[in-house]
C-alpha positions as CSV (number, residue, x, y, z in Angstrom):
1,X,0.0,0.0,0.0
2,X,1.4,3.4,-1.0
3,X,2.1,5.9,1.8
4,X,0.0,9.1,1.7
5,X,1.8,12.3,0.8
6,X,1.6,15.3,3.2
7,X,-1.2,17.1,1.2
8,X,-3.2,13.9,1.1
9,X,-2.8,13.4,4.8
10,X,-4.0,16.9,5.5
11,X,-7.0,16.4,3.2
12,X,-7.9,13.1,4.9
13,X,-7.7,14.9,8.3
14,X,-9.8,17.8,7.1
15,X,-12.4,15.4,5.7
16,X,-12.6,13.8,9.1
17,X,-13.2,17.2,10.7
18,X,-16.2,17.7,8.4
19,X,-14.7,20.1,6.0
20,X,-15.6,20.2,2.3
21,X,-13.8,21.5,-0.7
22,X,-16.0,24.1,-2.4
23,X,-13.6,27.0,-2.6
24,X,-12.4,25.5,-5.8
25,X,-14.3,22.8,-7.8
26,X,-17.1,20.9,-6.3
27,X,-16.4,17.6,-8.0
28,X,-16.4,14.0,-6.9
29,X,-13.4,12.4,-5.3
30,X,-12.5,10.8,-8.6
31,X,-12.3,14.1,-10.4
32,X,-10.7,16.6,-8.0
33,X,-8.5,19.3,-9.5
34,X,-5.0,19.8,-8.2
35,X,-5.6,23.4,-7.0
36,X,-8.6,22.8,-4.7
37,X,-8.7,24.3,-1.2
38,X,-10.4,23.1,1.9
39,X,-12.9,25.2,3.9
40,X,-16.2,25.0,5.6
41,X,-19.3,25.5,3.5
42,X,-21.5,26.4,6.4
43,X,-20.7,30.1,6.2
44,X,-22.1,30.7,2.7
45,X,-25.1,28.4,3.4
46,X,-26.0,30.4,6.6
47,X,-25.5,33.7,4.7
48,X,-27.8,32.6,1.9
49,X,-30.4,31.2,4.2
50,X,-30.6,34.3,6.3
51,X,-30.7,36.6,3.3
52,X,-33.3,34.7,1.4
53,X,-35.6,34.4,4.4
54,X,-35.7,38.2,4.6
55,X,-35.6,39.0,0.9
56,X,-38.4,36.5,-0.2
57,X,-41.4,37.9,1.8
58,X,-40.3,41.6,1.4
59,X,-39.6,41.3,-2.3
60,X,-42.7,39.2,-3.0
61,X,-45.1,41.6,-1.3
62,X,-43.5,44.9,-2.1
63,X,-43.1,44.2,-5.8
64,X,-46.7,42.8,-5.9
65,X,-47.9,46.1,-4.4
66,X,-45.8,48.0,-7.0
67,X,-47.3,46.0,-9.9
68,X,-50.8,46.7,-8.7
69,X,-50.0,50.4,-8.3
70,X,-48.5,50.7,-11.7
71,X,-51.4,48.9,-13.3
72,X,-53.8,51.3,-11.7
73,X,-51.8,54.3,-12.8
74,X,-51.5,53.0,-16.3
75,X,-55.3,52.8,-16.6
76,X,-55.4,56.5,-15.7
77,X,-52.4,57.8,-17.7
78,X,-49.9,55.8,-19.7
79,X,-46.3,56.9,-18.9
80,X,-43.0,55.8,-20.3
81,X,-41.2,55.6,-16.9
82,X,-44.0,53.6,-15.4
83,X,-43.7,51.1,-18.2
84,X,-40.0,50.6,-17.3
85,X,-40.8,50.4,-13.6
86,X,-43.5,47.9,-14.2
87,X,-41.1,45.7,-16.1
88,X,-38.5,46.1,-13.3
89,X,-41.1,45.1,-10.7
90,X,-42.1,42.0,-12.8
91,X,-38.5,41.0,-12.9
92,X,-38.0,41.3,-9.2
93,X,-41.2,39.6,-8.3
94,X,-40.5,36.7,-10.7
95,X,-37.1,36.2,-9.0
96,X,-38.7,36.2,-5.6
97,X,-40.7,33.1,-6.7
98,X,-37.5,31.1,-7.0
99,X,-36.3,31.9,-3.4
100,X,-38.5,29.3,-1.6
101,X,-36.7,26.6,-3.7
102,X,-33.3,27.9,-2.7
103,X,-34.4,28.0,1.0
104,X,-35.7,24.5,0.8
105,X,-32.4,23.4,-0.7
106,X,-30.4,24.9,2.2
107,X,-32.8,23.8,4.9
108,X,-32.5,20.2,3.6
109,X,-28.7,20.3,4.1
110,X,-27.9,21.3,0.5
111,X,-29.7,18.3,-1.0
112,X,-31.7,19.1,-4.1
113,X,-34.9,17.1,-4.0
114,X,-36.6,18.8,-6.9
115,X,-36.5,18.1,-10.7
116,X,-33.3,19.0,-12.5
117,X,-35.0,21.6,-14.7
118,X,-36.0,23.6,-11.6
119,X,-32.3,23.8,-10.5
120,X,-31.4,25.1,-14.0
121,X,-34.4,27.6,-13.9
122,X,-33.3,29.0,-10.5
123,X,-29.8,29.7,-11.8
124,X,-31.2,31.1,-15.1
125,X,-33.7,33.3,-13.1
126,X,-31.0,34.8,-10.9
127,X,-29.0,36.1,-13.9
128,X,-32.0,37.2,-15.9
129,X,-33.2,39.2,-12.9
130,X,-29.7,40.6,-12.2
131,X,-29.0,41.9,-15.8
132,X,-32.6,42.9,-16.7
133,X,-32.7,45.0,-13.5
134,X,-29.4,46.7,-14.5
135,X,-30.7,47.4,-18.0
136,X,-34.1,48.6,-16.9
137,X,-32.4,51.0,-14.4
138,X,-30.2,52.2,-17.1
139,X,-33.2,52.8,-19.4
140,X,-34.9,54.7,-16.6
141,X,-31.9,57.0,-16.2
142,X,-31.7,57.6,-19.9
143,X,-35.4,58.6,-20.0
144,X,-34.9,61.0,-17.1
145,X,-31.9,62.5,-18.8
146,X,-33.9,63.0,-22.0
147,X,-36.7,64.7,-19.9
148,X,-34.2,67.2,-18.5
149,X,-31.7,67.7,-21.3
150,X,-34.1,67.4,-24.3
151,X,-37.6,68.2,-22.9
152,X,-39.2,69.0,-26.2
153,X,-37.9,66.0,-28.1
154,X,-38.7,63.8,-25.0
155,X,-42.3,64.9,-25.0
156,X,-42.7,64.4,-28.8
157,X,-40.6,61.2,-29.4
158,X,-40.6,59.2,-26.2
159,X,-43.9,57.3,-26.2
160,X,-45.0,54.4,-23.9
161,X,-45.4,52.1,-26.9
162,X,-41.8,52.7,-28.0
163,X,-40.5,52.2,-24.5
164,X,-42.5,48.9,-24.3
165,X,-40.7,47.7,-27.4
166,X,-37.3,48.6,-25.8
167,X,-38.3,46.7,-22.7
168,X,-39.2,43.7,-24.8
169,X,-35.8,43.9,-26.5
170,X,-34.1,43.9,-23.1
171,X,-36.0,40.8,-22.0
172,X,-35.1,39.0,-25.2
173,X,-31.4,40.1,-25.0
174,X,-31.0,39.1,-21.4
175,X,-32.9,35.8,-21.8
176,X,-30.9,34.7,-24.8
177,X,-27.5,35.7,-23.3
178,X,-28.4,33.9,-20.1
179,X,-29.2,30.6,-21.9
180,X,-25.6,29.2,-21.2
181,X,-26.5,29.1,-17.5
182,X,-29.2,26.5,-18.2
183,X,-26.4,24.0,-19.0
184,X,-25.5,23.7,-15.3
185,X,-28.1,21.5,-13.5
186,X,-28.0,19.0,-10.6
187,X,-24.5,17.5,-9.9
188,X,-23.6,14.6,-7.7
189,X,-21.2,15.5,-4.9
190,X,-20.2,12.7,-2.5
191,X,-23.4,10.9,-3.6
192,X,-25.7,13.9,-2.8
193,X,-27.6,15.8,-5.5
194,X,-26.4,19.4,-5.4
195,X,-27.5,22.5,-7.2
196,X,-25.8,25.9,-7.9
197,X,-22.4,24.3,-8.0
198,X,-20.2,24.0,-11.1
199,X,-19.4,20.4,-12.1
200,X,-15.8,20.5,-13.1
201,X,-12.8,22.6,-14.2
202,X,-14.1,23.5,-17.6
203,X,-17.4,24.8,-16.0
204,X,-15.4,27.3,-14.0
205,X,-13.5,28.5,-17.1
206,X,-16.7,28.8,-19.1
207,X,-18.3,30.8,-16.3
208,X,-15.3,33.0,-16.2
209,X,-15.7,33.8,-19.9
210,X,-19.4,34.6,-19.4
211,X,-18.4,36.7,-16.4
212,X,-16.2,39.0,-18.5
213,X,-19.0,39.4,-21.1
214,X,-21.5,40.2,-18.3
215,X,-19.0,42.6,-16.6
216,X,-18.5,44.7,-19.8
217,X,-22.0,44.6,-21.4
218,X,-24.1,44.0,-18.3
219,X,-22.4,46.3,-15.8
220,X,-19.6,48.6,-16.9
221,X,-21.4,50.1,-20.0
222,X,-24.7,50.5,-18.2
223,X,-23.0,52.1,-15.2
224,X,-21.0,54.5,-17.3
225,X,-24.2,55.4,-19.1
226,X,-25.9,56.2,-15.8
227,X,-23.0,58.2,-14.5
228,X,-23.0,60.2,-17.7
229,X,-26.7,60.9,-17.5
230,X,-26.3,62.0,-13.9
231,X,-23.5,64.4,-14.7
232,X,-25.4,65.9,-17.6
233,X,-28.5,66.3,-15.4
234,X,-26.6,68.0,-12.6
235,X,-25.0,70.4,-15.0
236,X,-28.4,71.2,-16.5
237,X,-30.0,71.7,-13.2
238,X,-27.2,73.9,-11.9
239,X,-26.9,76.0,-15.1
240,X,-27.5,79.8,-14.7
241,X,-30.7,79.8,-16.8
242,X,-32.3,77.0,-14.9
243,X,-33.8,79.0,-12.0
244,X,-35.8,81.2,-14.5
245,X,-37.7,78.1,-15.7
246,X,-41.1,77.2,-14.5
247,X,-41.7,75.6,-11.1
248,X,-43.1,72.5,-12.8
249,X,-39.9,72.1,-14.8
250,X,-37.7,72.6,-11.7
251,X,-39.8,70.0,-9.7
252,X,-39.5,67.5,-12.6
253,X,-35.7,68.0,-12.7
254,X,-35.4,67.6,-8.9
255,X,-37.3,64.3,-9.1
256,X,-35.0,63.2,-11.9
257,X,-31.9,64.0,-9.8
258,X,-33.4,62.0,-6.9
259,X,-34.2,59.1,-9.1
260,X,-30.8,58.9,-10.8
261,X,-29.0,59.3,-7.5
262,X,-30.9,56.4,-6.1
263,X,-30.1,54.3,-9.2
264,X,-26.4,55.0,-8.7
265,X,-26.6,54.1,-5.0
266,X,-28.3,50.8,-6.0
267,X,-25.5,50.1,-8.5
268,X,-22.8,50.9,-5.9
269,X,-24.4,48.8,-3.2
270,X,-25.9,45.8,-5.1
271,X,-24.0,45.4,-8.3
272,X,-20.5,46.8,-8.1
273,X,-19.2,44.6,-5.2
274,X,-20.7,41.5,-6.7
275,X,-19.1,42.0,-10.1
276,X,-15.8,43.0,-8.7
277,X,-15.5,40.1,-6.3
278,X,-16.9,37.6,-8.7
279,X,-14.4,38.5,-11.3
280,X,-11.5,38.1,-8.9
281,X,-12.9,34.8,-7.5
282,X,-13.4,33.3,-11.0
283,X,-9.9,34.4,-12.1
284,X,-8.5,32.8,-9.0
285,X,-10.3,29.5,-9.8
286,X,-8.8,29.4,-13.3
287,X,-5.3,30.4,-12.1
288,X,-2.8,29.0,-9.6
289,X,-3.6,31.3,-6.7
290,X,-2.9,30.3,-3.2
291,X,-5.7,29.0,-0.9
292,X,-5.0,32.0,1.5
293,X,-6.5,34.1,-1.3
294,X,-9.2,31.7,-2.6
295,X,-11.0,31.0,0.6
296,X,-11.5,34.6,1.6
297,X,-12.7,35.4,-1.9
298,X,-15.2,32.5,-1.7
299,X,-16.7,34.1,1.4
300,X,-16.6,37.5,-0.1
301,X,-18.5,36.1,-3.2
302,X,-21.2,34.7,-0.8
303,X,-21.6,38.1,0.9
304,X,-21.7,40.1,-2.4
305,X,-24.2,37.7,-4.0
306,X,-26.5,38.3,-1.0
307,X,-26.1,42.0,-1.7
308,X,-26.9,41.5,-5.4
309,X,-30.0,39.4,-4.5
310,X,-31.2,42.3,-2.3
311,X,-31.7,44.5,-5.3
312,X,-35.3,43.1,-5.6
313,X,-36.0,44.7,-2.2
314,X,-34.1,48.0,-2.9
315,X,-36.0,48.7,-6.2
316,X,-39.4,49.2,-4.6
317,X,-37.8,51.8,-2.3
318,X,-36.7,53.6,-5.5
319,X,-40.3,53.7,-6.7
320,X,-41.6,54.9,-3.4
321,X,-39.1,57.7,-2.7
322,X,-38.6,59.0,-6.2
323,X,-42.2,59.6,-7.2
324,X,-45.0,61.3,-5.3
325,X,-47.7,59.7,-7.4
326,X,-46.5,56.2,-6.4
327,X,-46.4,57.1,-2.8
328,X,-49.9,58.5,-2.9
329,X,-51.2,55.4,-4.8
330,X,-49.4,53.0,-2.5
331,X,-50.9,54.7,0.6
332,X,-54.3,54.7,-1.0
333,X,-54.0,51.0,-1.8
334,X,-52.7,50.1,1.7
335,X,-55.5,52.2,3.3
336,X,-58.1,50.4,1.1
337,X,-56.6,47.0,2.1
338,X,-56.6,47.8,5.8
339,X,-60.2,49.1,5.5
340,X,-61.3,46.0,3.7
341,X,-59.6,43.7,6.2
342,X,-61.0,45.8,9.1
343,X,-64.5,45.7,7.7
344,X,-64.3,41.9,7.1
345,X,-63.1,41.5,10.7
346,X,-65.9,43.7,12.0
347,X,-68.5,41.7,10.1
348,X,-67.1,38.4,11.4
349,X,-67.1,39.9,14.9
350,X,-70.7,41.0,14.5
351,X,-71.7,37.6,12.9
352,X,-69.8,35.8,15.7
353,X,-71.5,38.0,18.3
354,X,-74.9,37.3,16.8
355,X,-74.2,33.6,16.8
356,X,-73.0,33.7,20.4
357,X,-76.1,35.8,21.4
358,X,-78.3,33.3,19.6
359,X,-76.6,30.4,21.3
360,X,-77.0,32.1,24.7
361,X,-80.7,32.9,24.0
362,X,-81.4,29.3,23.0
363,X,-79.6,28.0,26.1
364,X,-81.6,30.4,28.3
365,X,-84.8,29.2,26.7
366,X,-83.8,25.5,27.2
367,X,-82.9,26.2,30.8
368,X,-86.2,28.0,31.4
369,X,-88.1,25.2,29.7
370,X,-86.3,22.7,32.0
371,X,-87.1,24.8,35.0
372,X,-90.8,25.1,34.1
373,X,-91.0,21.4,33.5
374,X,-89.4,20.7,36.8
375,X,-91.9,23.1,38.5
376,X,-94.8,21.4,36.7
377,X,-93.7,18.0,37.9
378,X,-93.4,19.2,41.5
379,X,-96.9,20.7,41.3
380,X,-98.3,17.4,39.9
381,X,-96.6,15.4,42.7
382,X,-97.8,17.9,45.3
383,X,-101.4,17.6,44.0
384,X,-101.2,13.8,44.0
385,X,-100.0,13.9,47.5
386,X,-102.8,16.1,48.6
387,X,-105.4,13.8,46.9
388,X,-103.9,10.9,48.8
389,X,-104.2,12.6,52.1
390,X,-107.8,13.6,51.4
391,X,-108.8,10.0,50.6
């Protein structure tokens, strides 16, 4: 029997301590790469579980409310920005529907007990949501730039129908470019079906290539576009001739500044850290970097992925704080909902009270009937007793 080398001895000891090798390639023992590192998976699993437990209910409910508000507003007046926000809310709400599957996966000890196509759909859905959100936010910034910098052309050329076609093009572009992520489904790791894990070395290198494409076309170009729009808007608003314009125009420009500022903050918080750390991590996986670098990068990727997933919660805040009409409609909707629930509860209480009063009344009648019957029996016995004494 051949003696174990020092690295093999360390790996065997680590395996006995319950450590797993996911910092590099999550493959079977027969197909381990030479540059894998050992670390505990529990950190990322706990991070994902905690994040998704918060994101799912908030994203599901807030984006559902946003869609209802936008639908009501569209019935009153069709607006180009509302069309974009509606598509953004649909993207975030659809992504939230995949989170229960991810939560079930982590609650079951990272064992995928669902069909393979659902695993692929969850991965596909994450990237579709990520990049459609980025492009919709970019389109929103461009529309606001046009409203401030080219107000006459914006009013005459930017129509809701045209914007709807652009949104459709974004859906098609993101959907088609995300198809490669459908190739990674359920993999067997140590005899356990796993999801969201690359199967071998070539998978990591393929993902690395897709990452650079997504980094350039899905993040850097949109981000530069948004920053350019923001700079132009600020220069326009602070120009000497701007104060002489109408109050309505100034109000519109201030709303635009608020909206684009919030979009930039969303990019800096949700998207920039994830793309930066993911690029470094994937580069380390396809290169001979030391484990002292790979393991911290793996944890950093877990944290920044949670930040990226939280964009479906951040976007409804953007709707709420950037437009007064949305705030007013959301408050009206929530008041209507509370009133409806309160009225239903009141009716149930009245109905329940009526039922209880009816039950009490029937019980009182029954008791009174029993009492009278008892008195009648006593009177009859008393009369019989008197008749006997007389005889």
